[in-house]
N, C-alpha and C positions, 0 to 999 in steps of 0.2 A: 328585169331581167337579173341588170346587174346586183340586187339586191338577193337575188335566187343562187346568182351563181359564191356571192361570200360563203352563204350559207351551203353550202353543195360545196364550196371548197371544207369547209369548219368540221361538214361531216365524214367526210374524206379522210382527215387528219385527223379527227379524237376519235372516229370507232377504233379502229387499230389501237391505236395508244392504249386505251380503255381495253380490250378486250387482250392486250398484249403483256400488261403490266398486273394485270386481274389471273392471268396464267401465273406469271412470274410469283408472284404474292403468295397463292393456291399452293402452289409446289414448291417453293421454297422451304415453306410450313408445312409440311405432309412429313411427319415425322413418319410414319411408314417407310416409303420413302429410303428414307435415311438410314434404317434397320433392315429393310433390306439389301440395299448398299454395303451396307458394314461386314452381311453374309460374304456378300458374292469378295470383297475385297477381301476378307480376313483382319477384318482394324482391328478386332481384341485382339489378334496375335501380334500384330503391326505396331499398334500404340503398347500394349499390356496392360493393359486398361479392360473388367470383364464387359463382357456387353450391356448386363444391367447398367453398370456406369457409368456404359457410354452412353445411354439412351437419356438417363436421367441427368449428363454433362450436354443431351444435345438439348432434353427442352430446356435445358438453362440460358444454353446458350441462340436457339430461337429467342427465347420471354423479352432477353433483353434488343433483340433487334425488334421485337413490337414495340419496348418503350415500359416493357413488364418488370423488369429488374435495370437496380441499377451500375451492377457493377460483374467484369467480367472473373471476377474475382475469385476462385472457387479449391477446391480441395478436394483427391480423390485418391486409391490405391492404386500406383504405378506400379509393375512389375513386383509387386508383395509390396510396395514403402507408397507415405500418405505424402502425395505432395500435392504443390498447386497444379492445377492442371497446364494454363496459359501465361506464358512469360509475357511479360513486360513489350516485347514489340507484336507481341501475337494478339496482345490486348489490344494497342494503339492503332494495329489494322483496323481489330473486328471496331472500334469507332468510329474509321472511317467506313465502316462498310454499313455502318447505322445510319451513319449519317447519310449516303446512298439512297438507301431504304425509305426511309423520310423525307425525301426530295421525289421521289417516286408515288410513294404514299400523295400527296401536294399533288404535284403532277396528272397522274391519274383521278384525283377528286377534281381537278380543274378542269383537265377532259369529259368526265360525264356531269358537268353540267354545262360546260361546251354544248355537246351532245346533243342531250337533250331542249334545253332553246332551238340549237340550230334545228336538229328532227323534228318536231312542236312548231315553230315556222315554216319547215315546210311539207308538213301534214295538214294543216290551214290555208294557207297558201298559195302552194306552186304543191301539188301530192301529187299529179304525173311525172313531177321528176326526182322522186324519193326511187321509184326500181334502179334507175341510169345510177340514180347516186351510189344506193348499196352496191353494183355491180361495179360502178371507180373506185370503191372503199374497199373490197375487196384485191383487185387484179392487183396495184398496184405493192401491197405488200405484199402479195401473194410472187411475184415474180423475185420483189427485195428478200424475199425469204427464201426460195428458192435457191437462189445465188447465192446468199449467205450462208440456207443447208450444206451445199456444194464447196465452198471452199471450206468450211470448218471436216468436212468428211476428209478433206484432202488433205490439211492440216491444220488440227483444234487447239495443237499448242502454238501456234501462229498466233492467232487469229483471238485467241486466249489472251495472249501479252498484247495486241495491240487492245483490247477490251481495259486490261489495267492504266498501261499508258494514256490514254483517255478518259479514265473515270476518274484517276488516284492518280493526285500530284506527289507524290511521293515513293520511296521503294520497301514500301514495309509492308508491302507483299509479298517482295521473296525472300521468302521462309525456306527453313530447313529442314529437311527432308527426316532429318537422321538426328533430331534432336524436337522441332516442331511438334509441339499435339498436334495443333491446328489444322496441317498441310497432311499430317499421316491419319487420323479423323476424315479430312476432304483432300483427297490428291483428284489431280487431272484426273486422272478416268470420270473420279465422281463427277466433275463439272463438265465434263464432253456429257455425258449418261442427262444429266438436270436438263444443260442446254439442249439438247435432241427434244427431250419430254416436251420442256416447256413450248422448242415450235415448232412437233407436229400437232399437242393441243392447238394453236397458233393458227395454224396451216388447217387443220379440220373444220373449224370455230372460222375462218375465212370463206369456205365453200359452202358454209349452209348459208351465210349469209348471201356468198351469191348467186347461191339458186334461191334465194329468198326474195334477189333482184330481178332477178327472171323471169319468175311469176309474175309478180308485182309488175313489171315490164308490159309481157304480155297482156296478163290480161285490160291494162290500160291500151294498148293498140287494137284489141278488140273490142272495146265500150268507143275508140273513139272512128272505127272503120260502120 
């Protein structure tokens, strides 16, 4: 029973992490989302960069975060003049962001391995606990995400600032919206929008896991009667 409890706990922790980090990865690299938000926030007008060039810059930036590009030194026409898009402070901040993504990939992969092993063990040796495990794995992060979503809705800027203080050891993320193209391209409204999209996808997935858990649990109860 103690061994089963260990695997139940491992699943309850690893499953939400795998889902959340996968959602983050998929949505963060969705070019169509950026294009939609650039139009919504009139980013071409704000940056002085044509939409076509904005999308090229964005693709290169995402390639950099994926590890498919060595640096972020690139040039584009800004307000009619060719100039370097990102300055030193922006580039250094993106180095930190890339490192954060790299750590996220590692954590997701480790958690995925843990999840597969734990689910496999439970399916073989303690199958009757799978339903309850899935219920537990969905309920605690759903409650946590509901609280987080409410806090972000009330004051997103406050908790976005907390996020940077937790995950970054410097103040390179404090960019000037009057001069720095990176923050002009990705204003606070963009991050609010993408955060709530990730949160929504995550909660829907947790609801699916919860329903599956309830169904499995009922089937087990019916068999035992």
